[in-house]
N, C-alpha and C positions, 0 to 999 in steps of 0.2 A: 632513855628518858621515860619517866613514869607518867602514864596517862591518867589525868584526873577524872573522877566520876562526873564532875560538872561539865567537862568537855564532852564526854560521851552523851550525857543527857541533852545538852544543847544541840549536838549534831543529830541525835535521834529525833528530836522535836522538828528539826528542819527537813530531815530526809525520810524518816519512817523506816530506815534500815535497821537490821538486827544489831543488838549490842555487840555481839562477837565481830560482825563485819565492820562496825564503826571502830572498835578497838584496834583491829588489824590495820584499818586504813589510817587511823591516827598514828599508830606505830610506824607504818611505812612512810608517812608524811612527816615524821619527826615532830609530831604534836601540832603541826600547822592545820588548823580546822578547814581553811579554804581548800588546801590541797587534798585533804581527806574527803571533803564533799565531792570534789572532782573525781577522785578515785572511786568513790561509791557510785557516782553517776555513771562512769564508764562500765563498772561492774554490772550495774542495773541494766544498761543497754545491751550488754552481752547476754544477760539472762533473758531479756525481752526478745532478742533475736532467736534464741533457742526455743521459745514458746510459740513462735509465729505459725507453726504448722498445726497447733492444737485446735480441736473443734470448739467453735463458739456457738452455743445453743441457748444462751440466755441474753438478757440485756434490757434496754429501755429505749423509749422514744422521747426525744427532747425537743422542745419548741422554744422559739424566741420571737417576740413581737416587739418591734421598735416602738418607742413611746409615741411616735406620730401616728401609729396604726397603719402605716402605708407599706411597711416591709415586715415580712415574717419568714421564718425558716423552720424546717423540720429535719431532725437528724436521728438516724437509727444507729445506736452504739451497742455493739454486742460483746459479750464476754463468755466465759466458760460456765459460770454458775450464777444463780440468782443471789447467792450470798454476796458476791462481789458487786453485782448490779445495785445492791442496796447501800453500798458503802458511801461515805461522804466524798471520798476521792473520785469515785466513778461518777457520782451525781454532779460534782463540780465540773469534771471534764466534759460531761454531756452538755451542761449549760454553756460552758465556754465555747465549745465547738459550734453549738447552735447560734450563738452571738457572732462568731467568726463568719459563719456561712451568710448570715443576714448582712453583715458589714462588708465583706469582701467578694461576695458573689462568685465563688469558684464554679467552674463548669462541671466538675466531677470530683469524686473522692480523691483521686490521685493529685489533682491540682490543689485541693484543700490541704492535703498532708504536706505538700511542699511549700505552702504559704508561710510567711512570717506571722507569728502570733501577734495579734493586734495590741495586746497589753505589754508585750516584751519582744521587740524585733530581733533580739539575739537568739530566739528560740523559734522553731517551726512547730506546726501542729503535730507532725510526726514525733518530734521530741517530747511534746506534752503527753502523747499517748504512751510512748515508751517509758516515761517516768512513772505513769500510773501502773503500767504493766510490772515494772520493777517493784513498786510498793505493794501491789496486790498479789503478785505471783501468778497471775492468770493472763492468758492471751486476751487482748482487747482489739477490736477493729471497728472502724467507721464503715458501716455496710451500705448506707444510702444517705443522700442529702437532697433537699429540695428547698428552693427559695421562691417566694412570691412577693411581687411588688405591684402597687397600684400607681 
């Protein structure tokens, strides 16, 4: 089966994976885009696991304050380089995790990582982090969380 360029473009926009990886995944999946995305996701998780031991020396602090002004959270999200800390993917991840902490009140980082993501219960926060690791190619960790409520 010949893989069409529009298929590669569509999957790249959705996953951020390399063109070569997408082409291989589409070929392996027989042109099925859904199967190809799942293959890419699994490959990304494998890459993320390999990066887990790498030093994280950069990052950002993210905050979230509920519209009522009675609940707030602070999250320290770290990565390997300042370049990745400035990417849209990293910024979005930090904001989403801060909102998760305010909403779900995890007692520590480990509990947070195991929680179902509030926007999509089929994914956990750990999966969200691994997806961004796969896209950016760097190790990313939630180092600290805090939640405040009046």
